[in-house]
C-alpha positions as CSV (number, residue, x, y, z in Angstrom):
1,M,0.0,0.0,0.0
2,Y,1.1,3.5,-0.8
3,T,0.2,6.9,0.6
4,F,0.3,10.0,-1.6
5,H,1.0,13.2,0.5
6,I,-0.1,16.3,-1.5
7,D,0.6,20.0,-1.1
8,E,0.7,23.1,-3.2
9,S,3.3,25.7,-4.0
10,G,3.8,28.9,-6.1
11,K,0.3,30.2,-5.5
12,S,1.2,33.9,-6.1
13,P,1.1,34.8,-9.8
14,Q,3.2,37.9,-9.0
15,Q,6.1,35.7,-7.9
16,N,5.7,32.6,-10.0
17,K,5.0,31.7,-13.7
18,F,3.4,28.4,-12.7
19,F,1.2,27.0,-9.9
20,Y,2.4,23.6,-8.5
21,L,0.5,20.8,-7.0
22,G,2.2,17.6,-6.0
23,G,3.9,15.7,-3.3
24,V,5.6,12.4,-2.3
25,V,4.5,8.8,-2.5
26,A,5.6,6.4,0.2
27,T,5.0,2.9,1.5
28,A,4.3,2.3,5.2
29,D,7.9,1.5,5.8
30,Q,9.1,4.6,3.9
31,L,6.7,6.7,5.9
32,V,8.3,5.6,9.1
33,Q,11.8,5.9,7.7
34,G,11.0,9.4,6.4
35,Y,9.6,10.5,9.8
36,E,12.6,9.1,11.7
37,G,15.0,10.6,9.1
38,V,13.6,14.1,9.5
39,F,13.7,13.7,13.3
40,H,17.4,13.0,13.2
41,I,18.0,16.0,10.7
42,R,16.1,18.3,13.1
43,R,18.1,17.1,16.1
44,K,21.4,17.4,14.1
45,Y,20.8,21.1,13.2
46,G,19.2,22.2,16.5
47,F,15.6,22.5,15.6
48,R,13.4,22.9,18.6
49,N,9.8,21.6,19.2
50,G,7.5,23.9,17.3
51,D,10.2,25.0,14.8
52,Q,9.2,24.3,11.2
53,L,11.6,22.6,8.7
54,K,10.1,23.9,5.5
55,F,11.3,25.1,2.2
56,T,10.7,28.8,2.3
57,T,13.4,30.9,4.0
58,N,10.8,33.0,5.9
59,T,10.0,29.9,8.1
60,R,13.7,29.6,9.2
61,P,13.9,29.8,13.0
62,D,16.0,32.8,14.2
63,H,18.5,30.5,16.0
64,I,19.3,28.4,12.9
65,E,22.0,29.9,10.7
66,R,21.2,30.2,7.0
67,E,23.9,27.8,6.0
68,A,22.7,25.2,8.4
69,W,19.1,25.8,7.2
70,N,20.1,25.1,3.6
71,D,22.1,22.0,4.6
72,A,19.2,20.6,6.5
73,K,16.9,21.0,3.4
74,S,19.6,19.4,1.2
75,E,19.7,16.4,3.6
76,V,15.9,16.1,3.3
77,L,16.2,15.7,-0.5
78,D,19.0,13.2,0.0
79,L,16.8,11.3,2.5
80,I,14.0,11.1,-0.1
81,N,16.3,9.3,-2.6
82,K,18.1,7.2,0.0
83,I,14.9,5.5,1.1
84,G,13.3,5.4,-2.3
85,I,10.3,7.8,-1.8
86,K,8.9,9.0,-5.1
87,V,7.8,12.5,-6.1
88,M,4.9,13.5,-8.4
89,V,4.2,17.1,-9.4
90,T,1.7,18.8,-11.8
91,L,2.0,22.4,-12.9
92,I,-0.2,24.9,-14.7
93,H,0.6,28.4,-16.0
94,H,-0.8,31.1,-13.8
95,K,-2.3,33.0,-16.8
96,I,-4.3,29.8,-17.6
97,R,-5.1,29.0,-14.0
98,D,-6.3,32.5,-13.1
99,K,-9.0,32.5,-15.8
100,N,-11.0,30.0,-13.7
101,P,-9.1,29.2,-10.5
102,R,-11.7,26.7,-9.2
103,N,-11.7,24.5,-12.3
104,A,-8.0,25.0,-12.8
105,D,-7.4,23.6,-9.4
106,V,-9.9,20.8,-9.5
107,W,-8.8,19.1,-12.7
108,P,-5.0,19.2,-11.9
109,L,-5.9,17.6,-8.6
110,Q,-8.0,14.9,-10.4
111,N,-5.3,14.3,-13.0
112,L,-2.6,14.1,-10.3
113,I,-4.5,11.6,-8.3
114,R,-5.4,9.6,-11.4
115,E,-1.7,9.5,-12.4
116,F,-0.9,8.1,-8.9
117,S,-3.6,5.5,-9.3
118,N,-2.6,4.5,-12.9
119,S,1.2,4.7,-12.6
120,I,1.7,3.1,-9.2
121,L,-1.4,1.5,-7.8
122,D,-2.6,-0.2,-11.0
123,Q,0.9,-1.2,-12.0
124,E,1.5,-2.9,-8.7
125,S,-2.1,-4.1,-8.1
126,T,-2.2,-2.5,-4.7
127,Y,-4.2,0.0,-2.7
128,G,-3.4,3.6,-1.8
129,A,-4.4,6.5,0.4
130,V,-4.3,10.3,-0.3
131,C,-3.4,12.9,2.4
132,M,-3.7,16.6,1.5
133,D,-2.4,19.8,3.0
134,R,-3.7,23.4,2.4
135,V,-6.9,22.5,0.6
136,D,-9.4,25.2,-0.4
137,E,-12.4,24.5,1.7
138,S,-14.7,26.2,-0.7
139,W,-14.5,23.2,-3.1
140,A,-12.0,20.6,-2.0
141,Y,-14.1,18.5,0.3
142,S,-17.0,18.1,-2.1
143,E,-14.6,17.3,-5.0
144,V,-12.7,14.7,-3.0
145,E,-16.0,13.1,-2.0
146,R,-16.8,12.9,-5.8
147,M,-13.5,11.2,-6.4
148,A,-14.1,8.8,-3.5
149,Q,-17.6,7.9,-4.8
150,G,-16.6,7.5,-8.4
151,Q,-18.4,10.6,-9.7
152,I,-15.7,12.3,-11.7
153,K,-17.0,13.5,-15.1
154,Y,-14.9,12.0,-17.9
155,G,-16.4,12.5,-21.3
156,E,-19.9,11.0,-21.3
157,S,-19.3,8.8,-18.2
158,E,-18.2,9.0,-14.6
159,I,-15.1,7.4,-13.2
160,G,-13.4,7.0,-9.9
161,F,-10.2,5.5,-8.4
162,P,-11.2,2.2,-6.8
163,R,-7.7,1.4,-5.6
164,I,-7.6,4.6,-3.5
165,I,-9.4,3.5,-0.3
166,H,-8.9,6.6,2.0
167,Y,-8.6,10.4,1.8
168,S,-7.5,12.6,4.6
169,Y,-6.1,16.1,5.4
170,T,-3.1,17.3,7.3
171,S,-1.0,20.4,8.0
172,A,2.7,21.3,8.0
173,S,3.2,21.0,11.7
174,S,1.3,17.7,12.1
175,S,4.2,15.4,11.3
176,N,7.9,15.5,10.7
177,F,7.1,13.6,7.4
178,N,5.4,16.7,6.0
179,S,8.9,18.4,5.8
180,L,9.7,15.9,3.0
181,V,6.5,16.9,1.1
182,D,7.1,20.7,1.5
183,I,10.8,20.7,0.7
184,A,10.4,18.3,-2.3
185,L,7.6,20.5,-3.8
186,G,9.3,23.8,-2.9
187,S,12.5,22.6,-4.5
188,T,10.7,21.6,-7.7
189,R,9.1,25.0,-7.9
190,L,12.4,26.8,-7.3
191,C,14.1,24.9,-10.1
192,C,11.2,25.4,-12.5
193,E,11.0,29.2,-11.8
194,N,14.7,29.5,-12.3
195,A,14.1,28.9,-15.9
196,F,12.9,32.5,-16.2
197,L,15.9,34.0,-14.3
198,T,19.3,34.8,-15.6
199,T,21.4,35.2,-12.5
200,P,24.4,32.8,-12.1
201,R,23.2,32.0,-8.6
202,S,19.8,30.7,-9.9
203,Q,21.6,28.4,-12.4
204,E,24.0,27.1,-9.7
205,V,21.0,26.2,-7.5
206,T,19.2,24.4,-10.2
207,Q,22.4,22.5,-11.2
208,K,22.7,21.3,-7.6
209,V,19.1,20.7,-6.7
210,W,17.3,19.5,-9.9
211,P,19.2,16.2,-10.3
212,K,18.1,15.2,-6.8
213,I,14.5,16.0,-7.6
214,Y,14.6,14.3,-11.0
215,E,16.0,11.2,-9.5
216,S,13.0,11.0,-7.2
217,L,10.3,11.7,-9.8
218,V,8.1,8.8,-10.9
219,K,9.3,7.6,-14.3
220,H,7.5,6.0,-17.3
221,P,8.2,2.3,-16.9
222,R,9.4,1.9,-20.5
223,E,10.8,5.3,-21.5
224,N,12.5,6.1,-18.2
225,S,11.3,9.7,-18.5
226,A,9.4,11.6,-15.8
227,L,7.6,13.9,-18.2
228,G,3.8,13.2,-18.2
229,V,4.2,10.9,-15.1
230,G,6.2,12.3,-12.2
231,L,6.2,15.7,-13.8
232,K,3.0,16.6,-15.6
233,F,2.3,19.8,-17.5
234,Q,-1.3,21.0,-17.5
235,P,-3.2,21.5,-19.7
236,E,-1.9,18.9,-22.1
237,E,-2.8,21.2,-25.0
238,V,-1.6,24.8,-24.7
239,K,-3.4,26.9,-27.3
240,S,-1.9,30.3,-26.6
241,A,1.5,30.7,-28.4
242,A,2.8,33.0,-25.6
243,Y,1.9,30.6,-22.8
244,R,3.2,27.6,-24.8
245,A,6.5,29.4,-25.2
246,D,6.8,29.5,-21.4
247,Y,6.1,25.7,-21.2
248,E,8.7,25.0,-23.9
249,K,11.3,27.3,-22.3
250,L,10.8,25.5,-19.0
251,Q,11.1,22.1,-20.6
252,R,14.3,23.0,-22.4
253,Y,15.7,24.4,-19.2
254,L,15.0,21.3,-17.2
255,A,16.2,19.0,-19.9
256,H,19.6,20.6,-19.7
257,Y,19.9,19.1,-16.2
258,S,18.0,15.9,-16.9
259,K,18.7,14.2,-20.2
260,D,15.6,12.0,-20.3
261,L,13.2,15.0,-20.2
262,V,12.9,15.5,-23.9
263,K,9.3,15.1,-25.0
264,P,7.9,18.5,-26.1
265,P,4.5,19.8,-24.8
266,T,1.5,19.1,-27.1
267,Q,0.8,21.9,-29.5
């Protein structure tokens, strides 16, 4: 059995080109190993009870030096790969998302969970659970109930995910394990957004961080590429030439640091 722990990142269109939804996939054993691993990282770097170990710098406790803070986050990414936890992320251009935020949040969530079900649960003939952080209460609960009850509109029919047997909600401070989720997703966002920056520092960060993220992304079983599986661009067809250019620029940028990421977005 697998659990898929989902969060969001890059919600501000003023600071990000894309909105990111995703998280980490873990077995029960990996959940324990991840929790214990973060516990030891927190103790090593002097985190106190109540201190958050998250991606964004504005959550850094005052008594933790910046270098130690960055080292702790780097060790979290190493921990993810060491114990074999997998990452799945979907992203959508803010200019597309902001035209209809509710729908543009609902179908990426549906597609992300469907990919989890298809790529992992169906492939291994096993069951799964989904745990979400920072949901929008105005729509999330009702939409999740539709998923659980097999009432997702798909063409002329309704579908569900029968291998997903449980849905629940969490928060950043509820478990050490959530540090893995937040840092994996935040690191993915940082590397993707660096595609639109030209500073040497941004490129150095991507060169250091993205290979760790790419290693952990779920890959296509035959093509060994994460695109369309562990890293999913939404929508699949981008009609606007201006927005499509941003998707293509992002993909070329990431491909520079991950040779298997070569399939272009649908035009």
